[in-house]
PyMOL Python script that loads the backbone (N, CA, C, O; Angstrom):
from pymol import cmd

cmd.read_pdbstr("""\
ATOM      1  N   UNK A   1       0.861  -1.177   0.000  1.00  0.00           N
ATOM      2  CA  UNK A   1       0.000   0.000   0.000  1.00  0.00           C
ATOM      3  C   UNK A   1       0.902   1.233   0.000  1.00  0.00           C
ATOM      4  O   UNK A   1       1.815   1.337   0.819  1.00  0.00           O
ATOM      5  N   UNK A   2       0.648   2.161  -0.912  1.00  0.00           N
ATOM      6  CA  UNK A   2       1.476   3.344  -1.034  1.00  0.00           C
ATOM      7  C   UNK A   2       1.215   4.356   0.066  1.00  0.00           C
ATOM      8  O   UNK A   2       0.201   4.310   0.762  1.00  0.00           O
ATOM      9  N   UNK A   3       2.153   5.257   0.196  1.00  0.00           N
ATOM     10  CA  UNK A   3       2.054   6.308   1.224  1.00  0.00           C
ATOM     11  C   UNK A   3       0.799   7.143   1.016  1.00  0.00           C
ATOM     12  O   UNK A   3       0.162   7.553   1.987  1.00  0.00           O
ATOM     13  N   UNK A   4       0.436   7.400  -0.234  1.00  0.00           N
ATOM     14  CA  UNK A   4      -0.746   8.214  -0.544  1.00  0.00           C
ATOM     15  C   UNK A   4      -2.019   7.566   0.026  1.00  0.00           C
ATOM     16  O   UNK A   4      -2.890   8.255   0.557  1.00  0.00           O
ATOM     17  N   UNK A   5      -2.114   6.249  -0.089  1.00  0.00           N
ATOM     18  CA  UNK A   5      -3.292   5.549   0.421  1.00  0.00           C
ATOM     19  C   UNK A   5      -3.318   5.544   1.945  1.00  0.00           C
ATOM     20  O   UNK A   5      -4.383   5.666   2.549  1.00  0.00           O
ATOM     21  N   UNK A   6      -2.184   5.406   2.548  1.00  0.00           N
ATOM     22  CA  UNK A   6      -2.098   5.423   4.011  1.00  0.00           C
ATOM     23  C   UNK A   6      -2.518   6.798   4.538  1.00  0.00           C
ATOM     24  O   UNK A   6      -3.212   6.902   5.549  1.00  0.00           O
ATOM     25  N   UNK A   7      -2.087   7.846   3.839  1.00  0.00           N
ATOM     26  CA  UNK A   7      -2.464   9.211   4.221  1.00  0.00           C
ATOM     27  C   UNK A   7      -3.976   9.399   4.149  1.00  0.00           C
ATOM     28  O   UNK A   7      -4.571   9.977   5.059  1.00  0.00           O
ATOM     29  N   UNK A   8      -4.588   8.927   3.100  1.00  0.00           N
ATOM     30  CA  UNK A   8      -6.052   9.070   2.938  1.00  0.00           C
ATOM     31  C   UNK A   8      -6.780   8.256   4.003  1.00  0.00           C
ATOM     32  O   UNK A   8      -7.783   8.708   4.556  1.00  0.00           O
ATOM     33  N   UNK A   9      -6.282   7.069   4.288  1.00  0.00           N
ATOM     34  CA  UNK A   9      -6.873   6.238   5.327  1.00  0.00           C
ATOM     35  C   UNK A   9      -6.751   6.919   6.690  1.00  0.00           C
ATOM     36  O   UNK A   9      -7.677   6.863   7.499  1.00  0.00           O
ATOM     37  N   UNK A  10      -5.616   7.556   6.940  1.00  0.00           N
ATOM     38  CA  UNK A  10      -5.414   8.272   8.206  1.00  0.00           C
ATOM     39  C   UNK A  10      -6.398   9.432   8.335  1.00  0.00           C
ATOM     40  O   UNK A  10      -6.952   9.654   9.412  1.00  0.00           O
ATOM     41  N   UNK A  11      -6.622  10.173   7.248  1.00  0.00           N
ATOM     42  CA  UNK A  11      -7.598  11.264   7.279  1.00  0.00           C
ATOM     43  C   UNK A  11      -8.988  10.720   7.613  1.00  0.00           C
ATOM     44  O   UNK A  11      -9.681  11.258   8.477  1.00  0.00           O
ATOM     45  N   UNK A  12      -9.386   9.662   6.930  1.00  0.00           N
ATOM     46  CA  UNK A  12     -10.715   9.087   7.165  1.00  0.00           C
ATOM     47  C   UNK A  12     -10.849   8.586   8.597  1.00  0.00           C
ATOM     48  O   UNK A  12     -11.884   8.797   9.229  1.00  0.00           O
ATOM     49  N   UNK A  13      -9.824   7.928   9.114  1.00  0.00           N
ATOM     50  CA  UNK A  13      -9.885   7.383  10.463  1.00  0.00           C
ATOM     51  C   UNK A  13      -9.964   8.485  11.516  1.00  0.00           C
ATOM     52  O   UNK A  13     -10.785   8.410  12.429  1.00  0.00           O
ATOM     53  N   UNK A  14      -9.120   9.501  11.397  1.00  0.00           N
ATOM     54  CA  UNK A  14      -9.140  10.551  12.416  1.00  0.00           C
ATOM     55  C   UNK A  14     -10.448  11.340  12.381  1.00  0.00           C
ATOM     56  O   UNK A  14     -10.947  11.747  13.430  1.00  0.00           O
ATOM     57  N   UNK A  15     -11.009  11.561  11.195  1.00  0.00           N
ATOM     58  CA  UNK A  15     -12.277  12.280  11.124  1.00  0.00           C
ATOM     59  C   UNK A  15     -13.459  11.386  11.475  1.00  0.00           C
ATOM     60  O   UNK A  15     -14.502  11.889  11.891  1.00  0.00           O
ATOM     61  N   UNK A  16     -13.321  10.078  11.317  1.00  0.00           N
ATOM     62  CA  UNK A  16     -14.338   9.143  11.800  1.00  0.00           C
ATOM     63  C   UNK A  16     -14.422   9.237  13.323  1.00  0.00           C
ATOM     64  O   UNK A  16     -15.511   9.269  13.896  1.00  0.00           O
ATOM     65  N   UNK A  17     -13.271   9.280  13.957  1.00  0.00           N
ATOM     66  CA  UNK A  17     -13.240   9.427  15.416  1.00  0.00           C
ATOM     67  C   UNK A  17     -13.855  10.759  15.819  1.00  0.00           C
ATOM     68  O   UNK A  17     -14.637  10.825  16.766  1.00  0.00           O
ATOM     69  N   UNK A  18     -13.501  11.823  15.098  1.00  0.00           N
ATOM     70  CA  UNK A  18     -14.088  13.136  15.393  1.00  0.00           C
ATOM     71  C   UNK A  18     -15.597  13.102  15.224  1.00  0.00           C
ATOM     72  O   UNK A  18     -16.324  13.648  16.053  1.00  0.00           O
ATOM     73  N   UNK A  19     -16.080  12.465  14.156  1.00  0.00           N
ATOM     74  CA  UNK A  19     -17.524  12.361  13.929  1.00  0.00           C
ATOM     75  C   UNK A  19     -18.224  11.633  15.067  1.00  0.00           C
ATOM     76  O   UNK A  19     -19.281  12.064  15.526  1.00  0.00           O
ATOM     77  N   UNK A  20     -17.641  10.540  15.518  1.00  0.00           N
ATOM     78  CA  UNK A  20     -18.209   9.799  16.659  1.00  0.00           C
ATOM     79  C   UNK A  20     -18.252  10.676  17.901  1.00  0.00           C
ATOM     80  O   UNK A  20     -19.274  10.747  18.584  1.00  0.00           O
ATOM     81  N   UNK A  21     -17.151  11.335  18.188  1.00  0.00           N
ATOM     82  CA  UNK A  21     -17.080  12.161  19.401  1.00  0.00           C
ATOM     83  C   UNK A  21     -18.036  13.342  19.348  1.00  0.00           C
ATOM     84  O   UNK A  21     -18.642  13.692  20.360  1.00  0.00           O
ATOM     85  N   UNK A  22     -18.180  13.960  18.181  1.00  0.00           N
ATOM     86  CA  UNK A  22     -19.113  15.079  18.057  1.00  0.00           C
ATOM     87  C   UNK A  22     -20.542  14.624  18.334  1.00  0.00           C
ATOM     88  O   UNK A  22     -21.278  15.280  19.070  1.00  0.00           O
ATOM     89  N   UNK A  23     -20.924  13.507  17.745  1.00  0.00           N
ATOM     90  CA  UNK A  23     -22.297  13.031  17.928  1.00  0.00           C
ATOM     91  C   UNK A  23     -22.529  12.512  19.340  1.00  0.00           C
ATOM     92  O   UNK A  23     -23.594  12.744  19.912  1.00  0.00           O
ATOM     93  N   UNK A  24     -21.565  11.824  19.904  1.00  0.00           N
ATOM     94  CA  UNK A  24     -21.714  11.327  21.267  1.00  0.00           C
ATOM     95  C   UNK A  24     -21.659  12.458  22.294  1.00  0.00           C
ATOM     96  O   UNK A  24     -22.364  12.431  23.302  1.00  0.00           O
ATOM     97  N   UNK A  25     -20.819  13.440  22.025  1.00  0.00           N
ATOM     98  CA  UNK A  25     -20.640  14.528  22.974  1.00  0.00           C
ATOM     99  C   UNK A  25     -21.769  15.533  22.978  1.00  0.00           C
ATOM    100  O   UNK A  25     -22.096  16.096  24.023  1.00  0.00           O
ATOM    101  N   UNK A  26     -22.365  15.766  21.827  1.00  0.00           N
ATOM    102  CA  UNK A  26     -23.371  16.820  21.735  1.00  0.00           C
ATOM    103  C   UNK A  26     -24.764  16.303  21.416  1.00  0.00           C
ATOM    104  O   UNK A  26     -25.743  17.024  21.604  1.00  0.00           O
ATOM    105  N   UNK A  27     -24.875  15.069  20.937  1.00  0.00           N
ATOM    106  CA  UNK A  27     -26.164  14.422  20.661  1.00  0.00           C
ATOM    107  C   UNK A  27     -27.078  15.238  19.748  1.00  0.00           C
ATOM    108  O   UNK A  27     -28.302  15.201  19.881  1.00  0.00           O
ATOM    109  N   UNK A  28     -26.479  15.958  18.839  1.00  0.00           N
ATOM    110  CA  UNK A  28     -27.276  16.720  17.881  1.00  0.00           C
ATOM    111  C   UNK A  28     -26.774  16.409  16.484  1.00  0.00           C
ATOM    112  O   UNK A  28     -25.570  16.409  16.225  1.00  0.00           O
ATOM    113  N   UNK A  29     -27.703  16.149  15.598  1.00  0.00           N
ATOM    114  CA  UNK A  29     -27.321  15.810  14.228  1.00  0.00           C
ATOM    115  C   UNK A  29     -26.658  16.980  13.527  1.00  0.00           C
ATOM    116  O   UNK A  29     -25.906  16.779  12.574  1.00  0.00           O
ATOM    117  N   UNK A  30     -26.919  18.201  13.979  1.00  0.00           N
ATOM    118  CA  UNK A  30     -26.293  19.348  13.320  1.00  0.00           C
ATOM    119  C   UNK A  30     -24.782  19.383  13.566  1.00  0.00           C
ATOM    120  O   UNK A  30     -24.067  20.164  12.938  1.00  0.00           O
ATOM    121  N   UNK A  31     -24.298  18.537  14.477  1.00  0.00           N
ATOM    122  CA  UNK A  31     -22.855  18.460  14.700  1.00  0.00           C
ATOM    123  C   UNK A  31     -22.153  17.935  13.449  1.00  0.00           C
ATOM    124  O   UNK A  31     -20.951  18.141  13.280  1.00  0.00           O
ATOM    125  N   UNK A  32     -22.898  17.259  12.573  1.00  0.00           N
ATOM    126  CA  UNK A  32     -22.344  16.832  11.291  1.00  0.00           C
ATOM    127  C   UNK A  32     -21.840  18.048  10.523  1.00  0.00           C
ATOM    128  O   UNK A  32     -20.770  18.010   9.916  1.00  0.00           O
ATOM    129  N   UNK A  33     -22.619  19.127  10.556  1.00  0.00           N
ATOM    130  CA  UNK A  33     -22.218  20.362   9.879  1.00  0.00           C
ATOM    131  C   UNK A  33     -20.925  20.898  10.479  1.00  0.00           C
ATOM    132  O   UNK A  33     -20.026  21.313   9.748  1.00  0.00           O
ATOM    133  N   UNK A  34     -20.825  20.892  11.806  1.00  0.00           N
ATOM    134  CA  UNK A  34     -19.608  21.395  12.448  1.00  0.00           C
ATOM    135  C   UNK A  34     -18.400  20.524  12.121  1.00  0.00           C
ATOM    136  O   UNK A  34     -17.290  21.038  11.980  1.00  0.00           O
ATOM    137  N   UNK A  35     -18.599  19.239  12.002  1.00  0.00           N
ATOM    138  CA  UNK A  35     -17.507  18.361  11.605  1.00  0.00           C
ATOM    139  C   UNK A  35     -17.021  18.667  10.196  1.00  0.00           C
ATOM    140  O   UNK A  35     -15.818  18.688   9.933  1.00  0.00           O
ATOM    141  N   UNK A  36     -17.964  18.904   9.295  1.00  0.00           N
ATOM    142  CA  UNK A  36     -17.620  19.264   7.917  1.00  0.00           C
ATOM    143  C   UNK A  36     -16.889  20.606   7.887  1.00  0.00           C
ATOM    144  O   UNK A  36     -15.898  20.762   7.174  1.00  0.00           O
ATOM    145  N   UNK A  37     -17.379  21.569   8.661  1.00  0.00           N
ATOM    146  CA  UNK A  37     -16.727  22.886   8.728  1.00  0.00           C
ATOM    147  C   UNK A  37     -15.295  22.738   9.248  1.00  0.00           C
ATOM    148  O   UNK A  37     -14.369  23.329   8.691  1.00  0.00           O
ATOM    149  N   UNK A  38     -15.113  21.962  10.299  1.00  0.00           N
ATOM    150  CA  UNK A  38     -13.783  21.776  10.869  1.00  0.00           C
ATOM    151  C   UNK A  38     -12.846  21.115   9.861  1.00  0.00           C
ATOM    152  O   UNK A  38     -11.701  21.538   9.699  1.00  0.00           O
ATOM    153  N   UNK A  39     -13.332  20.082   9.191  1.00  0.00           N
ATOM    154  CA  UNK A  39     -12.507  19.395   8.196  1.00  0.00           C
ATOM    155  C   UNK A  39     -12.116  20.306   7.047  1.00  0.00           C
ATOM    156  O   UNK A  39     -11.008  20.201   6.520  1.00  0.00           O
ATOM    157  N   UNK A  40     -13.014  21.197   6.654  1.00  0.00           N
ATOM    158  CA  UNK A  40     -12.730  22.151   5.583  1.00  0.00           C
ATOM    159  C   UNK A  40     -11.704  23.183   6.031  1.00  0.00           C
ATOM    160  O   UNK A  40     -10.739  23.459   5.318  1.00  0.00           O
ATOM    161  N   UNK A  41     -11.916  23.751   7.215  1.00  0.00           N
ATOM    162  CA  UNK A  41     -10.973  24.735   7.743  1.00  0.00           C
ATOM    163  C   UNK A  41      -9.595  24.111   7.919  1.00  0.00           C
ATOM    164  O   UNK A  41      -8.580  24.754   7.650  1.00  0.00           O
ATOM    165  N   UNK A  42      -9.558  22.872   8.366  1.00  0.00           N
ATOM    166  CA  UNK A  42      -8.289  22.175   8.567  1.00  0.00           C
ATOM    167  C   UNK A  42      -7.490  22.113   7.272  1.00  0.00           C
ATOM    168  O   UNK A  42      -6.276  22.317   7.279  1.00  0.00           O
ATOM    169  N   UNK A  43      -8.159  21.833   6.173  1.00  0.00           N
ATOM    170  CA  UNK A  43      -7.462  21.783   4.889  1.00  0.00           C
ATOM    171  C   UNK A  43      -7.040  23.182   4.431  1.00  0.00           C
ATOM    172  O   UNK A  43      -5.921  23.359   3.949  1.00  0.00           O
ATOM    173  N   UNK A  44      -7.914  24.166   4.574  1.00  0.00           N
ATOM    174  CA  UNK A  44      -7.577  25.515   4.120  1.00  0.00           C
ATOM    175  C   UNK A  44      -6.446  26.133   4.932  1.00  0.00           C
ATOM    176  O   UNK A  44      -5.630  26.874   4.385  1.00  0.00           O
ATOM    177  N   UNK A  45      -6.385  25.841   6.227  1.00  0.00           N
ATOM    178  CA  UNK A  45      -5.330  26.462   7.037  1.00  0.00           C
ATOM    179  C   UNK A  45      -3.948  25.960   6.633  1.00  0.00           C
ATOM    180  O   UNK A  45      -2.942  26.603   6.934  1.00  0.00           O
ATOM    181  N   UNK A  46      -3.893  24.828   5.961  1.00  0.00           N
ATOM    182  CA  UNK A  46      -2.606  24.309   5.509  1.00  0.00           C
ATOM    183  C   UNK A  46      -1.969  25.207   4.445  1.00  0.00           C
ATOM    184  O   UNK A  46      -0.762  25.136   4.213  1.00  0.00           O
ATOM    185  N   UNK A  47      -2.777  26.049   3.802  1.00  0.00           N
ATOM    186  CA  UNK A  47      -2.224  27.000   2.836  1.00  0.00           C
ATOM    187  C   UNK A  47      -1.281  27.991   3.513  1.00  0.00           C
ATOM    188  O   UNK A  47      -0.425  28.582   2.855  1.00  0.00           O
ATOM    189  N   UNK A  48      -1.435  28.173   4.818  1.00  0.00           N
ATOM    190  CA  UNK A  48      -0.620  29.127   5.571  1.00  0.00           C
ATOM    191  C   UNK A  48       0.655  28.501   6.128  1.00  0.00           C
ATOM    192  O   UNK A  48       1.500  29.207   6.677  1.00  0.00           O
ATOM    193  N   UNK A  49       0.801  27.198   5.994  1.00  0.00           N
ATOM    194  CA  UNK A  49       1.940  26.487   6.578  1.00  0.00           C
ATOM    195  C   UNK A  49       2.934  26.124   5.473  1.00  0.00           C
ATOM    196  O   UNK A  49       2.580  25.420   4.528  1.00  0.00           O
ATOM    197  N   UNK A  50       4.187  26.608   5.592  1.00  0.00           N
ATOM    198  CA  UNK A  50       5.188  26.274   4.567  1.00  0.00           C
ATOM    199  C   UNK A  50       5.375  24.755   4.435  1.00  0.00           C
ATOM    200  O   UNK A  50       5.483  24.037   5.429  1.00  0.00           O
ATOM    201  N   UNK A  51       5.408  24.298   3.198  1.00  0.00           N
ATOM    202  CA  UNK A  51       5.605  22.873   2.945  1.00  0.00           C
ATOM    203  C   UNK A  51       4.319  22.064   2.949  1.00  0.00           C
ATOM    204  O   UNK A  51       4.338  20.875   2.631  1.00  0.00           O
ATOM    205  N   UNK A  52       3.219  22.678   3.299  1.00  0.00           N
ATOM    206  CA  UNK A  52       1.923  21.978   3.295  1.00  0.00           C
ATOM    207  C   UNK A  52       1.068  22.562   2.179  1.00  0.00           C
ATOM    208  O   UNK A  52       1.324  23.671   1.711  1.00  0.00           O
ATOM    209  N   UNK A  53       0.066  21.824   1.759  1.00  0.00           N
ATOM    210  CA  UNK A  53      -0.801  22.328   0.698  1.00  0.00           C
ATOM    211  C   UNK A  53      -2.223  21.831   0.898  1.00  0.00           C
ATOM    212  O   UNK A  53      -2.458  20.826   1.568  1.00  0.00           O
ATOM    213  N   UNK A  54      -3.156  22.545   0.310  1.00  0.00           N
ATOM    214  CA  UNK A  54      -4.561  22.164   0.307  1.00  0.00           C
ATOM    215  C   UNK A  54      -4.731  20.969  -0.609  1.00  0.00           C
ATOM    216  O   UNK A  54      -4.168  20.935  -1.704  1.00  0.00           O
ATOM    217  N   UNK A  55      -5.505  19.985  -0.167  1.00  0.00           N
ATOM    218  CA  UNK A  55      -5.739  18.798  -0.982  1.00  0.00           C
ATOM    219  C   UNK A  55      -7.227  18.479  -1.015  1.00  0.00           C
ATOM    220  O   UNK A  55      -7.847  18.235   0.020  1.00  0.00           O
ATOM    221  N   UNK A  56      -7.788  18.484  -2.214  1.00  0.00           N
ATOM    222  CA  UNK A  56      -9.200  18.138  -2.370  1.00  0.00           C
ATOM    223  C   UNK A  56      -9.435  16.691  -1.942  1.00  0.00           C
ATOM    224  O   UNK A  56     -10.465  16.377  -1.346  1.00  0.00           O
ATOM    225  N   UNK A  57      -8.487  15.818  -2.243  1.00  0.00           N
ATOM    226  CA  UNK A  57      -8.624  14.406  -1.854  1.00  0.00           C
ATOM    227  C   UNK A  57      -8.637  14.263  -0.335  1.00  0.00           C
ATOM    228  O   UNK A  57      -9.422  13.483   0.204  1.00  0.00           O
ATOM    229  N   UNK A  58      -7.777  15.007   0.364  1.00  0.00           N
ATOM    230  CA  UNK A  58      -7.778  14.967   1.826  1.00  0.00           C
ATOM    231  C   UNK A  58      -9.090  15.515   2.376  1.00  0.00           C
ATOM    232  O   UNK A  58      -9.653  14.968   3.324  1.00  0.00           O
ATOM    233  N   UNK A  59      -9.567  16.595   1.777  1.00  0.00           N
ATOM    234  CA  UNK A  59     -10.840  17.183   2.196  1.00  0.00           C
ATOM    235  C   UNK A  59     -11.973  16.167   2.026  1.00  0.00           C
ATOM    236  O   UNK A  59     -12.831  16.029   2.897  1.00  0.00           O
ATOM    237  N   UNK A  60     -11.963  15.465   0.901  1.00  0.00           N
ATOM    238  CA  UNK A  60     -12.986  14.447   0.665  1.00  0.00           C
ATOM    239  C   UNK A  60     -12.910  13.334   1.705  1.00  0.00           C
ATOM    240  O   UNK A  60     -13.941  12.872   2.194  1.00  0.00           O
ATOM    241  N   UNK A  61     -11.702  12.903   2.047  1.00  0.00           N
ATOM    242  CA  UNK A  61     -11.559  11.852   3.052  1.00  0.00           C
ATOM    243  C   UNK A  61     -11.968  12.354   4.438  1.00  0.00           C
ATOM    244  O   UNK A  61     -12.470  11.578   5.251  1.00  0.00           O
ATOM    245  N   UNK A  62     -11.757  13.641   4.714  1.00  0.00           N
ATOM    246  CA  UNK A  62     -12.244  14.212   5.973  1.00  0.00           C
ATOM    247  C   UNK A  62     -13.767  14.081   6.048  1.00  0.00           C
ATOM    248  O   UNK A  62     -14.314  13.690   7.079  1.00  0.00           O
ATOM    249  N   UNK A  63     -14.442  14.410   4.951  1.00  0.00           N
ATOM    250  CA  UNK A  63     -15.905  14.351   4.920  1.00  0.00           C
ATOM    251  C   UNK A  63     -16.395  12.905   5.019  1.00  0.00           C
ATOM    252  O   UNK A  63     -17.373  12.617   5.708  1.00  0.00           O
ATOM    253  N   UNK A  64     -15.707  12.007   4.324  1.00  0.00           N
ATOM    254  CA  UNK A  64     -16.063  10.582   4.402  1.00  0.00           C
ATOM    255  C   UNK A  64     -15.912  10.090   5.840  1.00  0.00           C
ATOM    256  O   UNK A  64     -16.771   9.367   6.345  1.00  0.00           O
ATOM    257  N   UNK A  65     -14.834  10.478   6.490  1.00  0.00           N
ATOM    258  CA  UNK A  65     -14.606  10.077   7.875  1.00  0.00           C
ATOM    259  C   UNK A  65     -15.681  10.579   8.820  1.00  0.00           C
ATOM    260  O   UNK A  65     -16.170   9.827   9.663  1.00  0.00           O
ATOM    261  N   UNK A  66     -16.055  11.853   8.686  1.00  0.00           N
ATOM    262  CA  UNK A  66     -17.120  12.424   9.520  1.00  0.00           C
ATOM    263  C   UNK A  66     -18.415  11.637   9.313  1.00  0.00           C
ATOM    264  O   UNK A  66     -19.079  11.257  10.277  1.00  0.00           O
ATOM    265  N   UNK A  67     -18.764  11.398   8.058  1.00  0.00           N
ATOM    266  CA  UNK A  67     -20.001  10.657   7.752  1.00  0.00           C
ATOM    267  C   UNK A  67     -19.944   9.235   8.310  1.00  0.00           C
ATOM    268  O   UNK A  67     -20.932   8.748   8.860  1.00  0.00           O
ATOM    269  N   UNK A  68     -18.806   8.572   8.173  1.00  0.00           N
ATOM    270  CA  UNK A  68     -18.676   7.214   8.714  1.00  0.00           C
ATOM    271  C   UNK A  68     -18.790   7.206  10.239  1.00  0.00           C
ATOM    272  O   UNK A  68     -19.380   6.293  10.816  1.00  0.00           O
ATOM    273  N   UNK A  69     -18.230   8.214  10.881  1.00  0.00           N
ATOM    274  CA  UNK A  69     -18.344   8.313  12.334  1.00  0.00           C
ATOM    275  C   UNK A  69     -19.792   8.448  12.774  1.00  0.00           C
ATOM    276  O   UNK A  69     -20.228   7.786  13.716  1.00  0.00           O
ATOM    277  N   UNK A  70     -20.536   9.308  12.086  1.00  0.00           N
ATOM    278  CA  UNK A  70     -21.947   9.474  12.409  1.00  0.00           C
ATOM    279  C   UNK A  70     -22.712   8.191  12.155  1.00  0.00           C
ATOM    280  O   UNK A  70     -23.548   7.792  12.965  1.00  0.00           O
ATOM    281  N   UNK A  71     -22.429   7.542  11.032  1.00  0.00           N
ATOM    282  CA  UNK A  71     -23.093   6.287  10.701  1.00  0.00           C
ATOM    283  C   UNK A  71     -22.784   5.217  11.745  1.00  0.00           C
ATOM    284  O   UNK A  71     -23.675   4.482  12.170  1.00  0.00           O
ATOM    285  N   UNK A  72     -21.544   5.136  12.147  1.00  0.00           N
ATOM    286  CA  UNK A  72     -21.133   4.154  13.151  1.00  0.00           C
ATOM    287  C   UNK A  72     -21.889   4.354  14.468  1.00  0.00           C
ATOM    288  O   UNK A  72     -22.376   3.388  15.056  1.00  0.00           O
ATOM    289  N   UNK A  73     -21.988   5.592  14.929  1.00  0.00           N
ATOM    290  CA  UNK A  73     -22.714   5.874  16.175  1.00  0.00           C
ATOM    291  C   UNK A  73     -24.181   5.507  16.029  1.00  0.00           C
ATOM    292  O   UNK A  73     -24.763   4.919  16.941  1.00  0.00           O
ATOM    293  N   UNK A  74     -24.790   5.846  14.890  1.00  0.00           N
ATOM    294  CA  UNK A  74     -26.208   5.518  14.691  1.00  0.00           C
ATOM    295  C   UNK A  74     -26.438   4.013  14.640  1.00  0.00           C
ATOM    296  O   UNK A  74     -27.426   3.524  15.186  1.00  0.00           O
ATOM    297  N   UNK A  75     -25.547   3.276  13.998  1.00  0.00           N
ATOM    298  CA  UNK A  75     -25.681   1.815  13.933  1.00  0.00           C
ATOM    299  C   UNK A  75     -25.544   1.214  15.330  1.00  0.00           C
ATOM    300  O   UNK A  75     -26.324   0.339  15.706  1.00  0.00           O
ATOM    301  N   UNK A  76     -24.578   1.667  16.085  1.00  0.00           N
ATOM    302  CA  UNK A  76     -24.389   1.153  17.447  1.00  0.00           C
ATOM    303  C   UNK A  76     -25.606   1.469  18.311  1.00  0.00           C
ATOM    304  O   UNK A  76     -26.069   0.617  19.069  1.00  0.00           O
ATOM    305  N   UNK A  77     -26.125   2.692  18.198  1.00  0.00           N
ATOM    306  CA  UNK A  77     -27.329   3.052  18.969  1.00  0.00           C
ATOM    307  C   UNK A  77     -28.513   2.193  18.557  1.00  0.00           C
ATOM    308  O   UNK A  77     -29.289   1.756  19.407  1.00  0.00           O
ATOM    309  N   UNK A  78     -28.659   1.948  17.265  1.00  0.00           N
ATOM    310  CA  UNK A  78     -29.766   1.131  16.782  1.00  0.00           C
ATOM    311  C   UNK A  78     -29.668  -0.286  17.351  1.00  0.00           C
ATOM    312  O   UNK A  78     -30.663  -0.843  17.813  1.00  0.00           O
ATOM    313  N   UNK A  79     -28.492  -0.852  17.317  1.00  0.00           N
ATOM    314  CA  UNK A  79     -28.286  -2.210  17.835  1.00  0.00           C
ATOM    315  C   UNK A  79     -28.573  -2.260  19.331  1.00  0.00           C
ATOM    316  O   UNK A  79     -29.196  -3.208  19.810  1.00  0.00           O
ATOM    317  N   UNK A  80     -28.129  -1.257  20.065  1.00  0.00           N
ATOM    318  CA  UNK A  80     -28.338  -1.262  21.513  1.00  0.00           C
ATOM    319  C   UNK A  80     -29.796  -1.051  21.893  1.00  0.00           C
ATOM    320  O   UNK A  80     -30.242  -1.572  22.915  1.00  0.00           O
ATOM    321  N   UNK A  81     -30.554  -0.295  21.089  1.00  0.00           N
ATOM    322  CA  UNK A  81     -31.914   0.077  21.451  1.00  0.00           C
ATOM    323  C   UNK A  81     -32.995  -0.812  20.853  1.00  0.00           C
ATOM    324  O   UNK A  81     -34.161  -0.692  21.228  1.00  0.00           O
ATOM    325  N   UNK A  82     -32.636  -1.697  19.937  1.00  0.00           N
ATOM    326  CA  UNK A  82     -33.665  -2.530  19.325  1.00  0.00           C
ATOM    327  C   UNK A  82     -34.177  -3.557  20.342  1.00  0.00           C
ATOM    328  O   UNK A  82     -33.444  -3.995  21.228  1.00  0.00           O
ATOM    329  N   UNK A  83     -35.445  -3.926  20.192  1.00  0.00           N
ATOM    330  CA  UNK A  83     -35.990  -4.930  21.123  1.00  0.00           C
ATOM    331  C   UNK A  83     -35.323  -6.293  20.942  1.00  0.00           C
ATOM    332  O   UNK A  83     -34.938  -6.677  19.837  1.00  0.00           O
ATOM    333  N   UNK A  84     -35.201  -6.994  22.034  1.00  0.00           N
ATOM    334  CA  UNK A  84     -34.526  -8.306  22.005  1.00  0.00           C
ATOM    335  C   UNK A  84     -35.398  -9.377  21.398  1.00  0.00           C
ATOM    336  O   UNK A  84     -34.981 -10.531  21.301  1.00  0.00           O
TER     337      UNK A  84
END
""", "prot")
cmd.dss("prot")
cmd.show_as("cartoon", "prot")
cmd.util.cbc("prot")
cmd.orient("prot")
């Protein structure tokens, strides 16, 4: 697996964790918007750091990670709350 793929996987994983924490911590679906905003700002702020650059692919993986985190929390809640 190339370094590029590992980087994209790392973006998705870290934002998946952020998505889970946002939904668990605040219990509001609108936190999805805040996760997307944070992931976008994170990519744009890299324009200010020498040697770093904005990446549409990284931004996309940030959004995928946030969505997966929210989905994961909803699936776990569904499993825990369904009747036996």
